[in-house]
N, C-alpha and C positions, 0 to 999 in steps of 0.2 A: 503492500501501500504506499500510500504518499511519504508515510514515516521514516522510509529507508531512504529516503533522499536527502541527505545531510546540506544543511544549511549553516554558515558561518558569517558570525557578525564578529567585524574587526572595528570598535569604534576606535577613531581616531587615526586611523592607517594613511598614513600621506605618500600617493601612490602619482609618479609625473608620467602616466602611459605612454605622451610623446618623448618621453626620453629618459626612461627607466635609469635609476642610478644602482650601483651597484648592490646586489644580494651581502647577506652576511658573510666571513668568511669560511670555508667548507669548513667543513666540521669534520672528526672522525668518525671512519666507520664503524662497525659495530664488530667487523670481523668479514673476514669472506665469506661471500653466500655459497648453499652448496650448487645454487645452479649456474653461478660467474663462474665454474668449472668446465662446465658439460663442455662433452666434446662430438667431436661431428660436424654434418655437413646443413646449413639451413637457410631458409626461405629469406632473411635478412640479414648474409652473410658471416655464419657461424663456420670458424674455421676450424680445420681438427687442428692437436698441439702436438708439435715437436717431437720428437722420441729421443731423450738422451739413450737410452739399452742401446747395446751394439753399434755407439757408432764407432767408426772405424779409429783404432790407436785408445779408447776406451775415454772418459773423461775424469775430474778430478774428484775428488768427494766432497767440497765444497758447491761445486757446481752440480753434482747429481743430486744436491737437495735441496735445492733451487726449485720453488715450483714454476710450473708452466705459466706463461702470460696469458692473462684472459683473452679471451679472443675479439679482433678487433670487430667493434659496432660500427653497421653503415648507417647510422643515424647522424645526420648534418644539425648542427647547432646554427637555427637561422633567426631566434630571438630571446630577449634578456624579459624575464617575469619575476617580481616581486617572489621569493620562496615562498611567504606564507598568506599569498594569495590562492585560493583554490577555484581555478578556470575547468572550464567544460570546455569541449572542440565540439567545431560544428562547422566542415567543410562544406560548403556550397558552391555550386557555379561559380567563378569567377572570383573565388576570395577564400581564403580561413576566419571562418567568425569565429568568437570564444565570445561566454558568458560566464555572469559570476553573480552569488547573492554576498557577495562579500561587501558589509557598508563599508564604503571608502570614500576617499577624500579624490578627486580630480585636479590637475592644474584648470586650473580656471574657473570652478566651481567654488561657491561661496557654502555648499552643505555636504555632506556627504551624500554618496551614492549609493541606494541600496537594489539596484536591480540595473543591471549597466550590460551593455552588449559592445563588444568591440571587435575590429578588425585587423589583421595584419595587415602593415603597410611599409615596405622597405626597411623589416628586420624591425618593426618594432608594432608595438601593438596600440591602437589610438580607438578612443571610445567617444564617438564623439557625438554630441548633443540628441541629432536625428535618430542617434540609435537607444538613448536612453529609454525603458521601458515606463509607464506609467506607473501606481502604484506603488504602497510602502513597502512591499517584502513581495517579488516574484521570482520564482525560482525556472530557469528557462529548462523546457524537458525536449524538445527539437527544433531545427531553423530549415527547411526545404526549397528551392529555389534557385533563380539567380543574383546576385550581387551587381549592381546595387539597387535595383528600379522592379525587384518580382520574388518576394520574400514571404513563406508564411510561414509563423514561428506559433508553437504552442507552449502553454508555460502554466504551471500552481500558483495561483495566486493564495490568498486566506485574507478570511476575517476575524482571526484570532481564534475563533473556534472552529472554522472548519475550512477545509480546501475549497479552491475556485478553479473551476476547469476555461482559463484563458485563450482566444484566437489571436492573434493579432497578424495584419498585415502591413507590410511597407509602402507607407506614402511620400508624395514629397513634402511635407513637412513630419513624418516621422512614421511610429508605430500607430496604427489604427485598430484601436479595438473591436472587431468581428463578433465575438462570442464569451459571455461573462456568464458561466453558469455554478452556483454558492450551490456545495453540498457533492460536488463531481471536480474528477480528474481524469485528465487527459493520459490512456496509458501508451499511446504510441500513433502513428501514424502507417498508412501505408498509400505508395500508387495503385490504384487498381486502372486500368487503361487510361484513360483521358481526366481522372477523376484523383485527386487525394484527399484520401479520408480517415479523419480521426475516431478515436472509441473513447466515449467517455464513462467513467464508470465513477458510480458511486463512493464518497471517501467511508459513508458509514451505512445508510440505510437507502435502497431506492430504487430504480432503475437504471440500466446503462442505456446508453444511447449514441449512434451513429451521429458525426457530423461531418458535413461537407466541407470542404475548407476550400475547394477551388475543382470546379467544372460538372457535371451534370449529378446528380445526388446518383447513386446505387441501389436504393432501394431493398437493401440486407435487411431480414427479420432475426431478432435476438432469441433464441430459445428460453422460453421464458419457465420458470422457477414449477413445481406441482403446484398446485392450489392448496394443498396441505403440507408442512412441513418445516426446515429447518429455516429457509431459504425465504421462508416468509418473516422479516423482519430480524430480531435481535436473537430470538429462538424458539422453539417448538411447542412453549408453554402458553405464549402470547401470541397471539395470527395480527399480521403488520399491513396495515391499506397497500405497500409498497409493493408493486408487481417484481419482485429479483430478478435474476436472471440463473438460469439453470448452471453458469459459468461467471464466476464474479469475477471480471477482467482485474488483471494486473499487469498483461501487458500483451499488445495489438501491434500487427505486423500483416506481412503477405509476399508471398514467394514468388517467382520471377513472372509466373505466367498468371499471375494475381489473383492467387488461390488467397482468401485472408483468413487470418489466423487471430483468434483471442485465447491467451492461457491464463490460467487464474486457480479456482479452487470451485469444486463441487461444494453440494449441501454438506457434505459430509467431511469436509475440509481437506478431501482427497485432491492432488493434482490434476486437473483436467484441460483439454484443447476442445474450442470451439471452432470450425471448419468450415468454409463458407466456398464449397469449388466453383472455379471461374464458371462464370455464367448461369450459377444457384443461390438464389435469393434466400433458401431456407439451408439453416445449415444443419450439422453431426457431432455431436458429441462422443471426443474418442479420450478414453482412460490413458493416461501416460505416467510414468514411475517418477516417483521424485528427484529431480536434477540431481540433489545433495543431499545429504543428511546432515549435514554442519545447521544448527540453528540461526535463521536469518537474520542478517543485521541491516542497520538504516546505510552501513556503504557499502549493500551491494543492491545493483540494478537487476531487475527484471527486463529483458529483452526480446522480441522477435526480429531477428535476422533473415534477408535473404539467402537461401543455401547456396551450394554449387551447381545444382540445377534444377530444371524449370520449377518444377514440381516441390522444391526441396526447402526447408526450413531449418536455422540454429535457434531454440530456444534456451537462454542464458539465464540460469537462475540461481548465482553460488555455485553449481555444476552445468551441463551443459547436454542439451536434448538434440536427436538430429531428426527432423522431420523428414520422414520420405516414405513413396510408395503407400501413402495414408495410415500410415503409423508412426509415434514419435520412441527414438530407444536411444536409450543414456550411454552417453560414449565417457571412458575412461578421464578422469582430469588430467591437465597439462602436466602436475607433477605430483608426487602421493600426497595427497592432504591438503591438496592445493583449493583456496577459493579462487572462482574467478569473480572478481568485481565488480567490470565491466568487459563490453568485448564490442568491436565494429565488424562490419562483412566487406572484402575486397569485391570491386567488380567480378573476377575470378569463381567467387565462392569462397575464397580463403577467408579462415575466421582467425582473426586476432583477439587473442583475449589475455588481459590482465588479469595475474594474481596479485596476493599480498606481496609478495617478492621479486616477480619478474614476469615479464612481458612473450608470447608465446606465439605462435602461427599454424594453424591447420589447415593444410592442404591436400586432401587425398585422407588417406588412414592415420597417418599420426603428427604427432606435438613436433614442433621443433624450436628451440628457443632464439630470440632475436636478442643477440645481447645490446647493451645500452651503455654508452661508456660508463666505466669502472665506477662500481656504489654509487649509483645514482640512481634512484627510485621513480618508477613512473606514475603518475596520478591520474591520467588519464589517456586512452588511446580513441583515435577516430580516422578512418580511413574515405579519402574522396573520390569520386565519381572516376577521376583520371588514374587510382590505384594509388596515390601519393598517401604512404603513412604517416600521421600526425601523432606526435606524444608529445605532452606537458608531463616535465619532472624535472627535480631539480636545481629550480627559479628558470626555468628557458623551454621553450619549445624546441622541438629537433622533429624533425621529416626523413621520411626515405621514400626514394621512388616518383611514381608521377610522370605523367605527361611532358607537363613543363616544369622541369630541376628550378627551383627557387633558390638565387646565391646565398649561400651562410652566411654568418656573421663574421666577421673579421678575424681573426686567429689571435685569441687572448680579449676580447673583448666580453665574453660572457663566463661569468664564474659559477662553475655548474655547483649544488651544493651537495654533498655527496651524504649518506647516512640515512637516517631516518629522518624525516621531514619536519621542520618546527611545528609545535603543537598550536594549533589554534589558539583563542585567549576563548573562545564561546563557540559549543560545539551545540549546533537546536536543531531540530527536527521539527517538520509541522503537525500539529496535533492528530492523532490517530484515534480511532474508537475506542471508548472503552469496551472493557468486557469484562469477564469471570475470571481469567486467567491474567487481567493487567493488576501489577504489584500499587497502584495506586490511580482510582478514580477518582478523576475531578468533574463535579459538576458544574457547567459554567451557566450562571443565572442572568447574567446582565452585565453590556456593556457600558460604559462609560460615556458619554457624552463627550464632548471638546468642555462644554459649560459646567460641568457637573462639577459641584466644589469636590475636595479629597475626601471630607468629613461626611459626605450625602450618608445616610442610613437606610435608607432601602423601604421606605412605609410601604409600598404596596407589598414584597415580599413578605416583611412581618408580618405584616395582617395574614396572607394567606399558609403563615406557619403560626401562628397562633391560638394554641390548645394543642398543638400537635406533638409531644415531645416522643413520639416514637424517631423524629429526627435528632435526638439529643446527643446520637454517638458523632452525626457530623460536625465539621471545624468549618464553620465562614470565614471566611479569609477575602482581600481584595488582593487582585494580583497584578503584575505589570511582565508585558511581554511584547517585544520589541515597542515598547513607549507607547501602547495599546493597554490603559487599564479594564477590569476585569473585576465582578463580584461573582465568589462561587464557593462553592464548599467541597472538600476531602470528605468523601465518603467513606467507611471500612470494607462494608460489601456491595458487592454488584445487585441484588435484589434492592437493598435499602437506595442505593444511586438512581434507580430506576423509578421507584415510587416520589422518591424527592422530585424529577425530572416529570414525573407526570403530574403532580402535587402541583406544579406551579404552571405548568403549560396549562390546565385547568383553571387554577384560580387566580392568575394573574394575566388581563386582557391582552394580547399580541404580544406576550412571550415567546421564543423559540429557545429555551435552555438545552442545552446537548450535553452528551458523556462523553468526556475523552481519558484517554490514556495519558495520563501530562505530571511533569511536577517545574510547576513554574515558581518565578521567583513572589513571597508573598511581602506586601507593601507593608500591611496590617491585619490583625485578626478583629473581625466584633464575633464580640461573646453574645448571643441573644438567650436572653428566659421567653425558652418556647411557652410555656407555660401563662407569659403574660403577652407575648408579642413584643415586648418592649428591649431598647439594647442595655444589658447588663451593665451595673455600674463596680 
């Protein structure tokens, strides 16, 4: 769900992207990585190690003890970036775009920019005002089209309580918002014939729906959930008016021949795939194995990418599945115990996968490690339509291949950050739905308006809770998240959270409380005497 996409808040970061200053001095690596000594030939220029055994005349003991040098990397350094800025790469026709949800200061700006899209130009990343996204906190999911005059961007915004599915088109004056659906998020985009289509799924409860970004509508039908069952609302005990889908989508994409795929979980929580074959409007549900046995984490992206053949696709979710011949099969990880954090597919179907420790390419039936400069940790990977492989790593952007090879930076002008990347000052995620397994359910009751005083005591909420002593275990607080204040309640059990949500929804006209799994900053605690409905002294 959305929560797995990490957002970073770095207040006060000064970044002059028109001419980035040097990054901090390289840190010492923790030690040689096992993958760095891999031998053999590879897609990205892996070379075999030279052997010292059996050399003519023998070798000296001290020479024999020297480790083989790491394989030479085929990636060229093309731009400097601040090492503590989390960039996502978006190659489009005519340019490499980047996005960041870092709160940062850009040269010439008076206030921090929290939703910026930049472009690689002459070895530098620039963030022109035309590419600033509106909204106070937006995370870019994907960008498609041609730069600078025909781009479509999908993103997830937030109300502070739930995600917002947003679609923007680039116009003469900047991004123009075409879609803004609260309670939903875009799970991906697929090219289907002459249409560009996105699939928006619910952040908590509700239906999924297709959104045509460009071209004619495709008219695909989403298979609904059974009329009775676990897909109707939060649980099977209380039916919900929302007709959720048989497969709750987490990723959406298509094969090269236009077969659309939605990957997610079914009513039983099992991995499943919804498939719309080319030319067919109705879907079929295909059970699939779980890609990875590891617990899902916020730094793992869930993706569907085109595979090597016309009717094939890669499904990435911590591990990798290959959809082929109407079924999905699990393939071995790039290295023993490795998690696939993110991936991108080349035009020829080669899958480039980034793990915690290394970058790999899979072409055919084998993984091959793609060496990066010694000791550098990759943060993102993306492949353009010309086959260029882009990597954000170690305070720099690197590139390998491509039809139009961009000139790299001058030698010595880029300082690579070796070893683990700097720890971000704050690691945030979008709110995610509460539930029985959430360690801390939070019922968000009220969003402060800009004019509400700091000591506002919520009379309508107190009136609704007067005499309701069953809510005594709840802790009522004012929280702050990304500059926005909320009145909320930490509730110890899932059942009590649902009862509180329903009580406020019923008794406070116009309210829309929501249960999220979160631990926000607490500004102050509001101790309520539930017998009288007054604020306790």
